[in-house]
C-alpha positions in Angstrom: 15.3 -39.3 6.0 16.7 -36.8 3.6 19.9 -35.2 4.8 19.7 -31.5 4.4 21.8 -30.5 1.3 19.7 -33.4 -0.5 16.4 -31.2 0.1 18.0 -28.1 -0.7 18.9 -29.7 -4.2 15.5 -30.9 -4.5 14.0 -27.6 -3.8 16.4 -25.8 -6.3 15.5 -28.3 -9.0 11.6 -27.9 -8.5 12.5 -24.3 -8.1 14.0 -24.9 -11.7 11.3 -26.7 -13.4 8.3 -24.8 -12.1 10.4 -21.3 -13.8 10.2 -23.3 -16.8 6.8 -24.4 -16.9 5.5 -21.1 -15.2 2.6 -23.2 -13.9 1.8 -22.0 -11.0 3.5 -18.8 -9.2 2.5 -19.4 -5.5 3.9 -23.1 -5.5 7.2 -21.5 -7.2 7.5 -19.0 -4.7 6.8 -21.5 -1.7 9.7 -23.8 -3.4 11.6 -20.4 -3.5 11.6 -20.1 0.3 12.3 -23.5 1.1 15.4 -23.3 -0.4 16.3 -20.3 1.0 16.0 -21.8 4.2 17.7 -25.0 3.3 20.8 -22.9 1.9 23.8 -22.4 3.6 24.8 -19.5 1.6 23.9 -15.9 1.7 24.4 -15.4 -1.6 22.2 -18.2 -2.8 19.2 -17.7 -0.5 19.3 -14.1 -1.5 19.2 -15.2 -5.1 16.5 -17.5 -4.0 14.5 -14.9 -2.2 14.6 -12.4 -5.4 13.5 -15.2 -7.3 10.5 -15.5 -5.1 9.7 -12.0 -5.1 9.4 -12.3 -9.1 7.2 -15.5 -8.7 5.0 -13.2 -5.8 4.9 -10.6 -8.6 3.8 -13.2 -11.3 0.4 -14.3 -9.0 -0.3 -10.6 -8.3 1.0 -10.0 -4.9 3.0 -7.1 -5.2 2.8 -6.4 -0.9 4.0 -9.8 -0.2 7.1 -9.8 -3.1 8.0 -6.1 -1.5 8.4 -7.8 1.9 10.4 -10.6 0.7 12.8 -8.4 -0.9 13.3 -6.3 2.1 15.0 -9.5 4.1 17.6 -9.4 1.1 20.3 -6.9 2.6 22.0 -4.7 0.5 25.2 -4.8 2.1 28.2 -6.6 0.7 26.7 -6.6 -2.7 28.2 -4.4 -5.8 26.1 -1.5 -7.3 24.8 -3.7 -9.9 23.1 -5.9 -7.5 22.1 -3.1 -5.2 20.8 -0.9 -8.1 18.4 -4.1 -9.2 17.4 -4.6 -5.6 16.3 -1.0 -5.0 14.6 -0.7 -8.6 12.5 -4.1 -7.7 11.8 -3.0 -4.4 10.5 0.8 -5.5 8.4 -1.6 -8.6 6.5 -3.5 -6.3 6.1 -0.6 -3.2 4.5 1.1 -6.4 2.4 -1.9 -7.5 1.2 -2.4 -3.7 0.1 1.1 -3.5 2.7 1.8 -0.7 3.6 5.3 -2.1 5.4 6.0 1.5 7.9 3.4 0.8 8.0 4.0 -2.2 9.0 7.9 -1.9 11.1 7.3 0.6 13.3 4.7 -1.7 13.0 7.4 -4.3 15.1 9.7 -2.7 17.6 7.0 -2.2 17.4 6.5 -6.0 18.3 10.0 -6.7 21.3 9.8 -4.5 22.3 6.4 -6.5 21.9 7.5 -9.3 18.9 5.0 -10.3 16.1 7.6 -11.5 17.6 10.5 -13.8 14.7 12.2 -13.9 13.4 12.1 -10.3 11.2 15.3 -10.1 8.2 15.0 -12.5 6.8 18.8 -13.5 3.7 19.8 -12.5 2.7 20.2 -8.7 1.7 17.8 -6.5 -1.7 18.1 -5.0 -2.2 17.2 -1.3 -4.8 16.9 1.4 -4.0 17.6 4.7 -5.6 14.2 6.7 -6.1 16.9 10.2 -7.9 19.4 8.1 -10.7 16.5 6.9 -11.0 15.7 10.4 -12.0 19.0 11.4 -14.1 19.5 8.7 -16.1 16.6 9.5 -17.8 18.4 12.1 -20.0 20.2 9.0 -21.7 16.8 8.1 -20.0 15.8 4.4 -17.7 18.4 4.3 -14.6 16.4 5.5 -15.3 14.0 2.5 -16.0 15.9 -0.2 -12.1 18.0 1.0 -11.0 14.6 -0.1 -13.1 14.3 -3.3 -15.1 11.9 -2.2 -18.4 13.2 -3.2 -20.9 10.2 -3.3 -20.0 10.0 0.9 -20.1 13.4 1.2 -23.6 13.5 0.2 -24.6 10.3 1.8 -23.2 10.9 5.1 -24.9 14.8 4.8 -28.4 13.4 4.4 -27.4 11.2 7.4 -26.5 14.0 9.8 -28.9 15.8 8.6 -31.9 13.5 9.3 -30.3 12.9 13.0 -30.6 16.8 13.3 -33.8 17.1 12.0 -35.5 14.1 13.9 -34.0 15.8 17.0 -35.8 19.2 16.4 -38.6 17.4 15.4 -38.8 15.7 19.2 -37.8 19.0 21.0 -40.5 20.4 19.5 -42.9 17.9 19.9 -42.3 18.5 23.9 -40.0 15.5 24.0 -36.3 17.2 25.1 -35.2 14.9 26.7 -35.9 12.0 23.9 -34.2 14.4 21.7 -31.0 14.7 23.4 -30.4 11.6 24.5 -31.8 9.1 21.6 -30.1 12.4 19.2 -26.9 12.4 21.2 -26.5 8.5 21.2 -27.1 8.2 17.1 -24.2 10.8 16.8 -22.2 9.5 19.2 -22.7 6.8 17.1 -22.0 7.7 13.5 -19.7 11.4 13.8 -17.0 9.6 15.0 -16.8 7.1 12.5 -17.5 9.4 9.5 -14.7 11.7 10.6 -12.0 8.6 11.1 -13.5 7.6 7.1 -13.2 11.1 6.6 -9.1 11.0 7.2 -9.0 8.2 5.8 -10.2 9.0 2.2 -7.4 12.4 2.6 -4.6 9.6 2.9 -6.5 8.2 0.0 -6.4 11.1 -2.2 -2.7 11.6 -1.6 -1.7 8.7 -2.3 -3.5 8.4 -5.4 -2.3 12.2 -6.3 1.6 10.8 -5.3 1.0 7.8 -7.6 -0.3 9.9 -10.9 2.6 12.3 -10.1 5.5 9.8 -10.1 4.1 8.2 -13.2 6.8 9.1 -15.2 9.8 7.6 -12.8 7.3 4.2 -12.2 7.4 4.0 -16.3 11.4 4.8 -16.2 11.6 1.9 -13.4 10.1 -0.4 -15.7 11.6 -0.1 -18.9 14.9 -1.3 -17.5 13.0 -4.5 -16.4 
């Protein structure tokens, strides 16, 4: 049975080997996690977690890299280390599409002086999710508001088809069938369409923010 210090040294050695060979980023990240758990030093543990995040980024897993970096406490670190940690977290959040987190950290980066030009030129285009939800009462309008024209046309045709079938059944002398059948179809489709239109408004806002803050991301990436 290997003792704890021996396990730690073996994990560090394997991390170094895989770092040099760069053969498997996922395995390297796992080894860094093992070494971080075995380490009795907070400084060494944080360093290994930072390396793990780097491997996860190489493996195309920015969300996991961001979660790993969030485990590193900035307290007790010098200005340079806090700068590097915050910058790396912003890059990971950007790559993962976590724009709410990115914008929150951008305010912190401005206060720390990490970003020299935090306010890009132009106007940020946004869509109100509540407005998209209300507009969905008219079939397709909520999706059109969020820029999803294909979904808008499809949902418009679906809802118009249901309403047309209800009208046909009603005027054919089947009012109960029209009300019950059409009501069930509307109950099954309209809430889902409304929820999707609301989600599309959020996606639109994330894309708009990503485009708007591209100069900031480029500035952060230039420091890599």
